[in-house]
N, C-alpha and C positions, 0 to 999 in steps of 0.2 A: 422520033425514034425512044429518045424515053419514059416518056409516058406510056407508050404501047409495053413496055416490060412492064414498068409496077404496073399496067394493070391485067397484063400474061401473070403474073406474082402473085397478082389479089386474088385471081380462080384460081391460079393454083391453089393457092393457100388454100379458097373456102372449098375445092375440093374437095382437097387432104382433110380438112375439117368436116363436111360432109359424110366421108368414107366412117370414121375414124367414131362420128355419132352412132351411124346405123351399126356400127361392130358394136357400139357400149349397149344402143338401146337392144339387135337384139340379146346379146348377153342379158340384161335385165331379164328378157318379157323370161327367154328358156327358165333361165334359174330361179324367177317366181313357179312359170309351169312346171317344173321337178319337184319342188316344194309341196304347189296344190296336191301333186301327183302321189308324193310320199304322204301326204296328210291322209290325203285319201283313202289312203294304198291301210295306212296302220286302222283308223277307221272302222274299213272295212275287215280288219283282223280282229283287231276290237271283237264285233261283230257277233261275227262269228266263234270266237269264243264261249263271248254273251250266251248266245245262243246253246251254243253244246253244256254251259253252267248251268243253263235256267229247265233245261228239260231234263238233268243230272237232276236240282234240285227239286223240281218235280213230280220227280217222282218218286224221290227219296221222302218227301214229305206224306208221300202220297198208303208209302208204306206203315210210316210211324204210327204205332198200339197194334200191331197184330201183329199173328206169329209170325215164325224164322222161315222163313220157302227161300227159292233156289233167285225165285227173281228182285224179293224183297233181297236178301244178299249183292246177287247181282247190282240193282239200284242203288245202296248202301257204294258199294265198287266202286262205278261210275262217278259218285258224289265225287268222293273222296280223290279220283284220281280228275276228277274238273277247278275242288280246291287247291290242290294242291298247283292246280298248272295257270291260276290267279298272280300271283307274283311277277308272272312273267308281262302280262299284259296290263293289268288292273291296277285303277290310284288305290292309294293310302288308305283314304278313308273309304274303299270298299272294301280290303283286304280288311281293315276294324270292323269292317260290318260282318265280315263272311266267318269273324274270326267266335264275333260270338253270336250266331248262327248256331255254329257246331254243335252244340247242347242241341239236339233234341225237342228237349219241353219248349226251349226259344223259341230256335224254327219254326215250331207249332203253331207258339203266341207271337209270329211277329208278324207287323202289321206289310202284304207286300207295296204297300203304298211306300212305305220308307226305303226299300229294295230298288224301287220301278226309281225315284227320286236321285236319287246313288248312282245308278245308275246310267238314266240318262244325263245325267252331269257328266260322269264316266268319259260318257259317250263322245262328247262334245267337247271333250278338254283333247290340245292336240300335240300333246306335250309326254312323255317319259319326264316323273320328277323323281328323286334317290325321297329313297322311305324314312323318314326322322328316328326312327326305332323297328331298325330290320329285326331286331330280337326280340316284338311282339307277332312275328308272323312264326305259326307252325307248321307244320306236313302233320296230313291225317295221315290215318292209319286203320283201314276197315276194324270192324270188332269182330268177324268172323270172315273168313273165305269160305270159295268153294271150291271145291279137288273133284277128280274126275278118279276113283278106286282104276283096281287092274279090268277091272267086267266093265270098268265102260260109263260107269252109271254119276254121275251129281251128286258129289257127298257133302255137307255146310261142317265144319271146323270153328 
């Protein structure tokens, strides 16, 4: 009779340990999946913003050296918006690179390979690190803006 009780207690203990192990395994798997989903969502957000930035940067480069026109000013304003958004998602290395190319002459002379290497490295990074020198980041303001006068015409100032 005592051996039957011991066997039953061992079986009950084994069942309890199996249940606890299953719960722990499910929790670990769930946490891992949540972490992977967050990494994928962060990477997709960065990719989306970088696409917008690259488009704005390309348009800005196109108009360097051309006479002022509404399209040039709109391109500059779009670039300014995207450049100011960079500190929200980009790495410090990318921010430093962008600070360098805010000068139109430097931007025109910059090799796209350098930009793409930094971009790819940043897209593969899964963390958002603090900046070592936040004072080195500056907001950009457009040199000229477009406004609509009372007649509905667009003008550049």
